N, CA, C, O and CB atoms as a CASP TS submission, in Angstrom:
PFRMAT TS
TARGET T0000
AUTHOR 0000-0000-0000
METHOD Language model
MODEL 1
PARENT N/A
ATOM      1  N   MET     1     100.558 134.676  94.932  1.00  0.00           N
ATOM      2  CA  MET     1      99.237 135.237  94.726  1.00  0.00           C
ATOM      3  C   MET     1      98.998 136.356  95.738  1.00  0.00           C
ATOM      4  O   MET     1      99.626 136.409  96.796  1.00  0.00           O
ATOM      5  CB  MET     1      98.151 134.144  94.843  1.00  0.00           C
ATOM      6  N   ILE     2      98.105 137.216  95.395  1.00  0.00           N
ATOM      7  CA  ILE     2      97.731 138.315  96.283  1.00  0.00           C
ATOM      8  C   ILE     2      96.461 137.919  97.035  1.00  0.00           C
ATOM      9  O   ILE     2      95.480 137.481  96.435  1.00  0.00           O
ATOM     10  CB  ILE     2      97.519 139.648  95.480  1.00  0.00           C
ATOM     11  N   SER     3      96.496 138.080  98.345  1.00  0.00           N
ATOM     12  CA  SER     3      95.335 137.786  99.184  1.00  0.00           C
ATOM     13  C   SER     3      94.780 139.098  99.733  1.00  0.00           C
ATOM     14  O   SER     3      95.526 139.983 100.152  1.00  0.00           O
ATOM     15  CB  SER     3      95.710 136.809 100.348  1.00  0.00           C
ATOM     16  N   TYR     4      93.464 139.198  99.718  1.00  0.00           N
ATOM     17  CA  TYR     4      92.798 140.375 100.272  1.00  0.00           C
ATOM     18  C   TYR     4      92.264 140.114 101.676  1.00  0.00           C
ATOM     19  O   TYR     4      91.457 140.892 102.185  1.00  0.00           O
ATOM     20  CB  TYR     4      91.662 140.813  99.359  1.00  0.00           C
ATOM     21  N   ALA     5      92.701 139.041 102.296  1.00  0.00           N
ATOM     22  CA  ALA     5      92.266 138.727 103.662  1.00  0.00           C
ATOM     23  C   ALA     5      92.502 139.891 104.625  1.00  0.00           C
ATOM     24  O   ALA     5      91.659 140.150 105.483  1.00  0.00           O
ATOM     25  CB  ALA     5      92.995 137.489 104.169  1.00  0.00           C
ATOM     26  N   PRO     6      93.643 140.606 104.501  1.00  0.00           N
ATOM     27  CA  PRO     6      93.825 141.756 105.401  1.00  0.00           C
ATOM     28  C   PRO     6      92.742 142.830 105.232  1.00  0.00           C
ATOM     29  O   PRO     6      92.375 143.496 106.201  1.00  0.00           O
ATOM     30  CB  PRO     6      95.191 142.378 105.165  1.00  0.00           C
ATOM     31  N   LEU     7      92.235 142.998 104.018  1.00  0.00           N
ATOM     32  CA  LEU     7      91.173 143.982 103.778  1.00  0.00           C
ATOM     33  C   LEU     7      89.931 143.632 104.584  1.00  0.00           C
ATOM     34  O   LEU     7      89.336 144.499 105.225  1.00  0.00           O
ATOM     35  CB  LEU     7      90.828 144.057 102.277  1.00  0.00           C
ATOM     36  N   TRP     8      89.542 142.367 104.552  1.00  0.00           N
ATOM     37  CA  TRP     8      88.321 141.964 105.263  1.00  0.00           C
ATOM     38  C   TRP     8      88.496 142.111 106.773  1.00  0.00           C
ATOM     39  O   TRP     8      87.555 142.476 107.478  1.00  0.00           O
ATOM     40  CB  TRP     8      87.950 140.508 104.915  1.00  0.00           C
ATOM     41  N   ARG     9      89.710 141.826 107.270  1.00  0.00           N
ATOM     42  CA  ARG     9      89.970 142.014 108.705  1.00  0.00           C
ATOM     43  C   ARG     9      89.937 143.505 109.059  1.00  0.00           C
ATOM     44  O   ARG     9      89.373 143.888 110.084  1.00  0.00           O
ATOM     45  CB  ARG     9      91.342 141.396 109.098  1.00  0.00           C
ATOM     46  N   THR    10      90.541 144.341 108.212  1.00  0.00           N
ATOM     47  CA  THR    10      90.553 145.784 108.456  1.00  0.00           C
ATOM     48  C   THR    10      89.135 146.339 108.439  1.00  0.00           C
ATOM     49  O   THR    10      88.760 147.144 109.291  1.00  0.00           O
ATOM     50  CB  THR    10      91.419 146.506 107.407  1.00  0.00           C
ATOM     51  N   MET    11      88.357 145.901 107.465  1.00  0.00           N
ATOM     52  CA  MET    11      86.965 146.362 107.396  1.00  0.00           C
ATOM     53  C   MET    11      86.194 145.956 108.642  1.00  0.00           C
ATOM     54  O   MET    11      85.431 146.752 109.190  1.00  0.00           O
ATOM     55  CB  MET    11      86.273 145.802 106.147  1.00  0.00           C
ATOM     56  N   GLU    12      86.387 144.726 109.090  1.00  0.00           N
ATOM     57  CA  GLU    12      85.676 144.260 110.283  1.00  0.00           C
ATOM     58  C   GLU    12      86.057 145.076 111.511  1.00  0.00           C
ATOM     59  O   GLU    12      85.193 145.463 112.298  1.00  0.00           O
ATOM     60  CB  GLU    12      85.967 142.779 110.533  1.00  0.00           C
ATOM     61  N   LYS    13      87.351 145.338 111.674  1.00  0.00           N
ATOM     62  CA  LYS    13      87.818 146.131 112.822  1.00  0.00           C
ATOM     63  C   LYS    13      87.202 147.527 112.829  1.00  0.00           C
ATOM     64  O   LYS    13      86.897 148.082 113.884  1.00  0.00           O
ATOM     65  CB  LYS    13      89.348 146.241 112.806  1.00  0.00           C
ATOM     66  N   GLN    14      87.024 148.088 111.617  1.00  0.00           N
ATOM     67  CA  GLN    14      86.525 149.456 111.513  1.00  0.00           C
ATOM     68  C   GLN    14      85.008 149.533 111.360  1.00  0.00           C
ATOM     69  O   GLN    14      84.439 150.623 111.311  1.00  0.00           O
ATOM     70  CB  GLN    14      87.179 150.145 110.349  1.00  0.00           C
ATOM     71  N   GLY    15      84.365 148.391 111.286  1.00  0.00           N
ATOM     72  CA  GLY    15      82.919 148.394 111.106  1.00  0.00           C
ATOM     73  C   GLY    15      82.494 148.793 109.705  1.00  0.00           C
ATOM     74  O   GLY    15      81.359 149.222 109.498  1.00  0.00           O
ATOM     75  N   ALA    16      83.394 148.655 108.743  1.00  0.00           N
ATOM     76  CA  ALA    16      83.095 149.002 107.355  1.00  0.00           C
ATOM     77  C   ALA    16      82.394 147.828 106.676  1.00  0.00           C
ATOM     78  O   ALA    16      82.645 146.667 106.999  1.00  0.00           O
ATOM     79  CB  ALA    16      84.390 149.386 106.588  1.00  0.00           C
ATOM     80  N   THR    17      81.524 148.146 105.742  1.00  0.00           N
ATOM     81  CA  THR    17      80.774 147.131 105.007  1.00  0.00           C
ATOM     82  C   THR    17      80.969 147.337 103.506  1.00  0.00           C
ATOM     83  O   THR    17      81.668 148.255 103.077  1.00  0.00           O
ATOM     84  CB  THR    17      79.267 147.182 105.376  1.00  0.00           C
ATOM     85  N   SER    18      80.346 146.479 102.729  1.00  0.00           N
ATOM     86  CA  SER    18      80.383 146.663 101.277  1.00  0.00           C
ATOM     87  C   SER    18      79.764 148.018 100.920  1.00  0.00           C
ATOM     88  O   SER    18      80.218 148.679  99.987  1.00  0.00           O
ATOM     89  CB  SER    18      79.630 145.503 100.551  1.00  0.00           C
ATOM     90  N   TYR    19      78.742 148.427 101.650  1.00  0.00           N
ATOM     91  CA  TYR    19      78.124 149.736 101.427  1.00  0.00           C
ATOM     92  C   TYR    19      79.159 150.838 101.595  1.00  0.00           C
ATOM     93  O   TYR    19      79.203 151.780 100.803  1.00  0.00           O
ATOM     94  CB  TYR    19      76.943 149.957 102.396  1.00  0.00           C
ATOM     95  N   THR    20      79.986 150.723 102.618  1.00  0.00           N
ATOM     96  CA  THR    20      81.029 151.725 102.867  1.00  0.00           C
ATOM     97  C   THR    20      81.934 151.847 101.661  1.00  0.00           C
ATOM     98  O   THR    20      82.232 152.957 101.219  1.00  0.00           O
ATOM     99  CB  THR    20      81.855 151.362 104.115  1.00  0.00           C
ATOM    100  N   LEU    21      82.375 150.722 101.121  1.00  0.00           N
ATOM    101  CA  LEU    21      83.295 150.745  99.995  1.00  0.00           C
ATOM    102  C   LEU    21      82.631 151.279  98.733  1.00  0.00           C
ATOM    103  O   LEU    21      83.185 152.132  98.040  1.00  0.00           O
ATOM    104  CB  LEU    21      83.842 149.357  99.743  1.00  0.00           C
ATOM    105  N   ILE    22      81.441 150.769  98.443  1.00  0.00           N
ATOM    106  CA  ILE    22      80.797 151.096  97.169  1.00  0.00           C
ATOM    107  C   ILE    22      80.228 152.512  97.156  1.00  0.00           C
ATOM    108  O   ILE    22      80.407 153.243  96.182  1.00  0.00           O
ATOM    109  CB  ILE    22      79.691 150.099  96.875  1.00  0.00           C
ATOM    110  N   TYR    23      79.548 152.901  98.221  1.00  0.00           N
ATOM    111  CA  TYR    23      78.872 154.198  98.199  1.00  0.00           C
ATOM    112  C   TYR    23      79.675 155.333  98.808  1.00  0.00           C
ATOM    113  O   TYR    23      79.664 156.447  98.285  1.00  0.00           O
ATOM    114  CB  TYR    23      77.578 154.092  98.913  1.00  0.00           C
ATOM    115  N   LYS    24      80.367 155.070  99.894  1.00  0.00           N
ATOM    116  CA  LYS    24      81.160 156.133 100.510  1.00  0.00           C
ATOM    117  C   LYS    24      82.539 156.231  99.878  1.00  0.00           C
ATOM    118  O   LYS    24      83.088 157.325  99.741  1.00  0.00           O
ATOM    119  CB  LYS    24      81.292 155.898 102.010  1.00  0.00           C
ATOM    120  N   GLY    25      83.100 155.091  99.493  1.00  0.00           N
ATOM    121  CA  GLY    25      84.437 155.079  98.905  1.00  0.00           C
ATOM    122  C   GLY    25      84.444 155.102  97.402  1.00  0.00           C
ATOM    123  O   GLY    25      85.501 155.164  96.774  1.00  0.00           O
ATOM    124  N   GLU    26      83.248 155.051  96.819  1.00  0.00           N
ATOM    125  CA  GLU    26      83.090 155.084  95.374  1.00  0.00           C
ATOM    126  C   GLU    26      83.902 153.992  94.677  1.00  0.00           C
ATOM    127  O   GLU    26      84.462 154.207  93.602  1.00  0.00           O
ATOM    128  CB  GLU    26      83.494 156.441  94.845  1.00  0.00           C
ATOM    129  N   ILE    27      83.955 152.807  95.314  1.00  0.00           N
ATOM    130  CA  ILE    27      84.549 151.634  94.697  1.00  0.00           C
ATOM    131  C   ILE    27      83.445 150.986  93.856  1.00  0.00           C
ATOM    132  O   ILE    27      82.370 150.684  94.375  1.00  0.00           O
ATOM    133  CB  ILE    27      85.141 150.630  95.781  1.00  0.00           C
ATOM    134  N   ALA    28      83.697 150.775  92.594  1.00  0.00           N
ATOM    135  CA  ALA    28      82.673 150.190  91.719  1.00  0.00           C
ATOM    136  C   ALA    28      82.259 148.822  92.237  1.00  0.00           C
ATOM    137  O   ALA    28      83.082 148.075  92.765  1.00  0.00           O
ATOM    138  CB  ALA    28      83.188 150.078  90.268  1.00  0.00           C
ATOM    139  N   SER    29      80.982 148.499  92.083  1.00  0.00           N
ATOM    140  CA  SER    29      80.502 147.197  92.551  1.00  0.00           C
ATOM    141  C   SER    29      81.232 146.058  91.841  1.00  0.00           C
ATOM    142  O   SER    29      81.460 145.005  92.436  1.00  0.00           O
ATOM    143  CB  SER    29      78.986 147.072  92.328  1.00  0.00           C
ATOM    144  N   ALA    30      81.600 146.259  90.579  1.00  0.00           N
ATOM    145  CA  ALA    30      82.371 145.236  89.853  1.00  0.00           C
ATOM    146  C   ALA    30      83.756 145.058  90.484  1.00  0.00           C
ATOM    147  O   ALA    30      84.271 143.941  90.544  1.00  0.00           O
ATOM    148  CB  ALA    30      82.513 145.621  88.355  1.00  0.00           C
ATOM    149  N   THR    31      84.347 146.138  90.947  1.00  0.00           N
ATOM    150  CA  THR    31      85.656 146.066  91.612  1.00  0.00           C
ATOM    151  C   THR    31      85.511 145.365  92.955  1.00  0.00           C
ATOM    152  O   THR    31      86.368 144.566  93.333  1.00  0.00           O
ATOM    153  CB  THR    31      86.261 147.485  91.804  1.00  0.00           C
ATOM    154  N   TYR    32      84.444 145.656  93.670  1.00  0.00           N
ATOM    155  CA  TYR    32      84.199 144.968  94.946  1.00  0.00           C
ATOM    156  C   TYR    32      84.078 143.463  94.709  1.00  0.00           C
ATOM    157  O   TYR    32      84.622 142.667  95.474  1.00  0.00           O
ATOM    158  CB  TYR    32      82.912 145.513  95.633  1.00  0.00           C
ATOM    159  N   LYS    33      83.368 143.076  93.654  1.00  0.00           N
ATOM    160  CA  LYS    33      83.226 141.661  93.321  1.00  0.00           C
ATOM    161  C   LYS    33      84.588 141.047  93.008  1.00  0.00           C
ATOM    162  O   LYS    33      84.863 139.916  93.408  1.00  0.00           O
ATOM    163  CB  LYS    33      82.269 141.479  92.127  1.00  0.00           C
ATOM    164  N   ARG    34      85.443 141.786  92.294  1.00  0.00           N
ATOM    165  CA  ARG    34      86.791 141.284  91.988  1.00  0.00           C
ATOM    166  C   ARG    34      87.577 141.066  93.282  1.00  0.00           C
ATOM    167  O   ARG    34      88.289 140.070  93.411  1.00  0.00           O
ATOM    168  CB  ARG    34      87.548 142.274  91.058  1.00  0.00           C
ATOM    169  N   LEU    35      87.455 141.970  94.219  1.00  0.00           N
ATOM    170  CA  LEU    35      88.120 141.800  95.517  1.00  0.00           C
ATOM    171  C   LEU    35      87.592 140.559  96.227  1.00  0.00           C
ATOM    172  O   LEU    35      88.374 139.763  96.746  1.00  0.00           O
ATOM    173  CB  LEU    35      87.915 143.048  96.403  1.00  0.00           C
ATOM    174  N   LYS    36      86.281 140.389  96.254  1.00  0.00           N
ATOM    175  CA  LYS    36      85.679 139.228  96.916  1.00  0.00           C
ATOM    176  C   LYS    36      86.127 137.918  96.262  1.00  0.00           C
ATOM    177  O   LYS    36      86.292 136.902  96.938  1.00  0.00           O
ATOM    178  CB  LYS    36      84.146 139.335  96.884  1.00  0.00           C
ATOM    179  N   ASP    37      86.320 137.952  94.950  1.00  0.00           N
ATOM    180  CA  ASP    37      86.714 136.758  94.205  1.00  0.00           C
ATOM    181  C   ASP    37      88.227 136.554  94.178  1.00  0.00           C
ATOM    182  O   ASP    37      88.711 135.578  93.604  1.00  0.00           O
ATOM    183  CB  ASP    37      86.190 136.841  92.791  1.00  0.00           C
ATOM    184  N   GLY    38      88.982 137.475  94.799  1.00  0.00           N
ATOM    185  CA  GLY    38      90.433 137.349  94.838  1.00  0.00           C
ATOM    186  C   GLY    38      91.119 137.641  93.515  1.00  0.00           C
ATOM    187  O   GLY    38      92.228 137.169  93.269  1.00  0.00           O
ATOM    188  N   GLU    39      90.466 138.413  92.668  1.00  0.00           N
ATOM    189  CA  GLU    39      91.021 138.751  91.365  1.00  0.00           C
ATOM    190  C   GLU    39      91.840 140.040  91.461  1.00  0.00           C
ATOM    191  O   GLU    39      91.822 140.730  92.481  1.00  0.00           O
ATOM    192  CB  GLU    39      89.897 138.900  90.316  1.00  0.00           C
ATOM    193  N   SER    40      92.550 140.345  90.390  1.00  0.00           N
ATOM    194  CA  SER    40      93.407 141.531  90.413  1.00  0.00           C
ATOM    195  C   SER    40      92.575 142.810  90.335  1.00  0.00           C
ATOM    196  O   SER    40      91.506 142.847  89.724  1.00  0.00           O
ATOM    197  CB  SER    40      94.415 141.484  89.253  1.00  0.00           C
ATOM    198  N   VAL    41      93.099 143.852  90.971  1.00  0.00           N
ATOM    199  CA  VAL    41      92.514 145.196  90.908  1.00  0.00           C
ATOM    200  C   VAL    41      93.647 146.183  90.671  1.00  0.00           C
ATOM    201  O   VAL    41      94.820 145.842  90.823  1.00  0.00           O
ATOM    202  CB  VAL    41      91.719 145.548  92.223  1.00  0.00           C
ATOM    203  N   SER    42      93.299 147.386  90.306  1.00  0.00           N
ATOM    204  CA  SER    42      94.305 148.387  89.974  1.00  0.00           C
ATOM    205  C   SER    42      94.921 149.026  91.223  1.00  0.00           C
ATOM    206  O   SER    42      94.374 148.948  92.323  1.00  0.00           O
ATOM    207  CB  SER    42      93.692 149.463  89.095  1.00  0.00           C
ATOM    208  N   SER    43      96.056 149.646  91.015  1.00  0.00           N
ATOM    209  CA  SER    43      96.691 150.380  92.112  1.00  0.00           C
ATOM    210  C   SER    43      95.829 151.573  92.521  1.00  0.00           C
ATOM    211  O   SER    43      95.911 152.025  93.663  1.00  0.00           O
ATOM    212  CB  SER    43      98.105 150.853  91.703  1.00  0.00           C
ATOM    213  N   ASN    44      95.011 152.087  91.613  1.00  0.00           N
ATOM    214  CA  ASN    44      94.077 153.163  91.971  1.00  0.00           C
ATOM    215  C   ASN    44      93.068 152.676  93.007  1.00  0.00           C
ATOM    216  O   ASN    44      92.662 153.433  93.888  1.00  0.00           O
ATOM    217  CB  ASN    44      93.340 153.684  90.716  1.00  0.00           C
ATOM    218  N   THR    45      92.667 151.418  92.899  1.00  0.00           N
ATOM    219  CA  THR    45      91.748 150.835  93.873  1.00  0.00           C
ATOM    220  C   THR    45      92.415 150.747  95.236  1.00  0.00           C
ATOM    221  O   THR    45      91.810 151.085  96.254  1.00  0.00           O
ATOM    222  CB  THR    45      91.279 149.443  93.416  1.00  0.00           C
ATOM    223  N   PHE    46      93.670 150.291  95.254  1.00  0.00           N
ATOM    224  CA  PHE    46      94.409 150.234  96.518  1.00  0.00           C
ATOM    225  C   PHE    46      94.508 151.624  97.144  1.00  0.00           C
ATOM    226  O   PHE    46      94.331 151.781  98.352  1.00  0.00           O
ATOM    227  CB  PHE    46      95.821 149.648  96.296  1.00  0.00           C
ATOM    228  N   ASP    47      94.787 152.623  96.322  1.00  0.00           N
ATOM    229  CA  ASP    47      94.889 154.000  96.800  1.00  0.00           C
ATOM    230  C   ASP    47      93.564 154.450  97.418  1.00  0.00           C
ATOM    231  O   ASP    47      93.542 155.025  98.507  1.00  0.00           O
ATOM    232  CB  ASP    47      95.292 154.944  95.648  1.00  0.00           C
ATOM    233  N   ALA    48      92.467 154.184  96.717  1.00  0.00           N
ATOM    234  CA  ALA    48      91.147 154.591  97.213  1.00  0.00           C
ATOM    235  C   ALA    48      90.802 153.873  98.522  1.00  0.00           C
ATOM    236  O   ALA    48      90.242 154.479  99.436  1.00  0.00           O
ATOM    237  CB  ALA    48      90.066 154.302  96.153  1.00  0.00           C
ATOM    238  N   LEU    49      91.137 152.586  98.609  1.00  0.00           N
ATOM    239  CA  LEU    49      90.855 151.828  99.831  1.00  0.00           C
ATOM    240  C   LEU    49      91.670 152.348 101.009  1.00  0.00           C
ATOM    241  O   LEU    49      91.153 152.475 102.118  1.00  0.00           O
ATOM    242  CB  LEU    49      91.146 150.342  99.613  1.00  0.00           C
ATOM    243  N   CYS    50      92.945 152.649 100.768  1.00  0.00           N
ATOM    244  CA  CYS    50      93.797 153.180 101.844  1.00  0.00           C
ATOM    245  C   CYS    50      93.267 154.516 102.351  1.00  0.00           C
ATOM    246  O   CYS    50      93.250 154.762 103.557  1.00  0.00           O
ATOM    247  CB  CYS    50      95.248 153.342 101.354  1.00  0.00           C
ATOM    248  N   LYS    51      92.836 155.375 101.439  1.00  0.00           N
ATOM    249  CA  LYS    51      92.275 156.669 101.835  1.00  0.00           C
ATOM    250  C   LYS    51      90.982 156.485 102.622  1.00  0.00           C
ATOM    251  O   LYS    51      90.792 157.092 103.676  1.00  0.00           O
ATOM    252  CB  LYS    51      92.020 157.546 100.599  1.00  0.00           C
ATOM    253  N   LEU    52      90.102 155.645 102.100  1.00  0.00           N
ATOM    254  CA  LEU    52      88.800 155.432 102.731  1.00  0.00           C
ATOM    255  C   LEU    52      88.935 154.830 104.122  1.00  0.00           C
ATOM    256  O   LEU    52      88.262 155.259 105.059  1.00  0.00           O
ATOM    257  CB  LEU    52      87.938 154.532 101.865  1.00  0.00           C
ATOM    258  N   LEU    53      89.806 153.837 104.254  1.00  0.00           N
ATOM    259  CA  LEU    53      89.941 153.122 105.521  1.00  0.00           C
ATOM    260  C   LEU    53      91.060 153.683 106.397  1.00  0.00           C
ATOM    261  O   LEU    53      91.301 153.187 107.498  1.00  0.00           O
ATOM    262  CB  LEU    53      90.193 151.655 105.256  1.00  0.00           C
ATOM    263  N   ASN    54      91.743 154.720 105.905  1.00  0.00           N
ATOM    264  CA  ASN    54      92.838 155.355 106.641  1.00  0.00           C
ATOM    265  C   ASN    54      93.828 154.289 107.135  1.00  0.00           C
ATOM    266  O   ASN    54      94.082 154.147 108.331  1.00  0.00           O
ATOM    267  CB  ASN    54      92.285 156.183 107.838  1.00  0.00           C
ATOM    268  N   CYS    55      94.371 153.551 106.164  1.00  0.00           N
ATOM    269  CA  CYS    55      95.268 152.454 106.499  1.00  0.00           C
ATOM    270  C   CYS    55      96.395 152.364 105.481  1.00  0.00           C
ATOM    271  O   CYS    55      96.473 153.182 104.563  1.00  0.00           O
ATOM    272  CB  CYS    55      94.500 151.126 106.566  1.00  0.00           C
ATOM    273  N   THR    56      97.253 151.393 105.636  1.00  0.00           N
ATOM    274  CA  THR    56      98.357 151.185 104.701  1.00  0.00           C
ATOM    275  C   THR    56      98.043 150.006 103.786  1.00  0.00           C
ATOM    276  O   THR    56      97.084 149.267 104.008  1.00  0.00           O
ATOM    277  CB  THR    56      99.684 150.945 105.461  1.00  0.00           C
ATOM    278  N   LEU    57      98.858 149.844 102.768  1.00  0.00           N
ATOM    279  CA  LEU    57      98.655 148.771 101.803  1.00  0.00           C
ATOM    280  C   LEU    57      98.688 147.398 102.472  1.00  0.00           C
ATOM    281  O   LEU    57      97.950 146.497 102.074  1.00  0.00           O
ATOM    282  CB  LEU    57      99.711 148.844 100.708  1.00  0.00           C
ATOM    283  N   SER    58      99.527 147.236 103.472  1.00  0.00           N
ATOM    284  CA  SER    58      99.605 145.939 104.159  1.00  0.00           C
ATOM    285  C   SER    58      98.324 145.625 104.947  1.00  0.00           C
ATOM    286  O   SER    58      98.104 144.478 105.336  1.00  0.00           O
ATOM    287  CB  SER    58     100.812 145.921 105.106  1.00  0.00           C
ATOM    288  N   ASP    59      97.491 146.628 105.178  1.00  0.00           N
ATOM    289  CA  ASP    59      96.198 146.405 105.833  1.00  0.00           C
ATOM    290  C   ASP    59      95.128 145.960 104.839  1.00  0.00           C
ATOM    291  O   ASP    59      93.999 145.651 105.219  1.00  0.00           O
ATOM    292  CB  ASP    59      95.743 147.676 106.548  1.00  0.00           C
ATOM    293  N   ILE    60      95.506 145.933 103.550  1.00  0.00           N
ATOM    294  CA  ILE    60      94.550 145.614 102.489  1.00  0.00           C
ATOM    295  C   ILE    60      94.891 144.325 101.754  1.00  0.00           C
ATOM    296  O   ILE    60      94.006 143.539 101.418  1.00  0.00           O
ATOM    297  CB  ILE    60      94.482 146.750 101.503  1.00  0.00           C
ATOM    298  N   ALA    61      96.173 144.116 101.508  1.00  0.00           N
ATOM    299  CA  ALA    61      96.575 142.956 100.709  1.00  0.00           C
ATOM    300  C   ALA    61      97.904 142.413 101.204  1.00  0.00           C
ATOM    301  O   ALA    61      98.691 143.111 101.843  1.00  0.00           O
ATOM    302  CB  ALA    61      96.673 143.327  99.216  1.00  0.00           C
ATOM    303  N   GLU    62      98.127 141.137 100.888  1.00  0.00           N
ATOM    304  CA  GLU    62      99.402 140.513 101.222  1.00  0.00           C
ATOM    305  C   GLU    62      99.774 139.545 100.114  1.00  0.00           C
ATOM    306  O   GLU    62      98.907 138.986  99.443  1.00  0.00           O
ATOM    307  CB  GLU    62      99.333 139.786 102.595  1.00  0.00           C
ATOM    308  N   TYR    63     101.066 139.355  99.933  1.00  0.00           N
ATOM    309  CA  TYR    63     101.566 138.419  98.939  1.00  0.00           C
ATOM    310  C   TYR    63     101.786 137.072  99.592  1.00  0.00           C
ATOM    311  O   TYR    63     102.451 136.972 100.624  1.00  0.00           O
ATOM    312  CB  TYR    63     102.868 138.933  98.294  1.00  0.00           C
ATOM    313  N   ILE    64     101.233 136.050  98.998  1.00  0.00           N
ATOM    314  CA  ILE    64     101.433 134.674  99.453  1.00  0.00           C
ATOM    315  C   ILE    64     102.091 133.906  98.316  1.00  0.00           C
ATOM    316  O   ILE    64     101.489 133.732  97.257  1.00  0.00           O
ATOM    317  CB  ILE    64     100.075 134.000  99.887  1.00  0.00           C
ATOM    318  N   PRO    65     103.329 133.442  98.525  1.00  0.00           N
ATOM    319  CA  PRO    65     104.014 132.722  97.435  1.00  0.00           C
ATOM    320  C   PRO    65     103.243 131.468  97.030  1.00  0.00           C
ATOM    321  O   PRO    65     102.642 130.791  97.865  1.00  0.00           O
ATOM    322  CB  PRO    65     105.448 132.339  97.860  1.00  0.00           C
ATOM    323  N   ASP    66     103.274 131.177  95.733  1.00  0.00           N
ATOM    324  CA  ASP    66     102.670 129.947  95.236  1.00  0.00           C
ATOM    325  C   ASP    66     103.451 128.752  95.752  1.00  0.00           C
ATOM    326  O   ASP    66     104.658 128.831  95.982  1.00  0.00           O
ATOM    327  CB  ASP    66     102.620 129.939  93.694  1.00  0.00           C
ATOM    328  N   GLU    67     102.755 127.663  95.928  1.00  0.00           N
ATOM    329  CA  GLU    67     103.410 126.420  96.311  1.00  0.00           C
ATOM    330  C   GLU    67     104.233 125.921  95.127  1.00  0.00           C
ATOM    331  O   GLU    67     103.825 126.112  93.982  1.00  0.00           O
ATOM    332  CB  GLU    67     102.368 125.348  96.763  1.00  0.00           C
ATOM    333  N   PRO    68     105.377 125.290  95.372  1.00  0.00           N
ATOM    334  CA  PRO    68     106.157 124.743  94.263  1.00  0.00           C
ATOM    335  C   PRO    68     105.320 123.805  93.407  1.00  0.00           C
ATOM    336  O   PRO    68     104.561 122.979  93.914  1.00  0.00           O
ATOM    337  CB  PRO    68     107.386 124.010  94.790  1.00  0.00           C
ATOM    338  N   GLY    69     105.476 123.953  92.102  1.00  0.00           N
ATOM    339  CA  GLY    69     104.726 123.110  91.177  1.00  0.00           C
ATOM    340  C   GLY    69     103.398 123.668  90.750  1.00  0.00           C
ATOM    341  O   GLY    69     102.705 123.044  89.945  1.00  0.00           O
ATOM    342  N   GLU    70     103.014 124.820  91.259  1.00  0.00           N
ATOM    343  CA  GLU    70     101.739 125.421  90.857  1.00  0.00           C
ATOM    344  C   GLU    70     101.946 126.383  89.719  1.00  0.00           C
ATOM    345  O   GLU    70     100.988 126.990  89.241  1.00  0.00           O
ATOM    346  CB  GLU    70     101.076 126.136  92.031  1.00  0.00           C
TER
END
């Protein structure tokens, strides 16, 4: 599964808020909700987040393998 925990840590370090993403980064509020809910988002969203936060993809998301049997 993909975890967005790095995004929340990056935002906290930079003092970014949901307002920063939605209004300054032009991330749709529905996309922000998908991020908060841990749902999938497009690679365009990753691109926009990296540009806005001046970071790399690993600062936004990480892959966590599923547990066996899931």
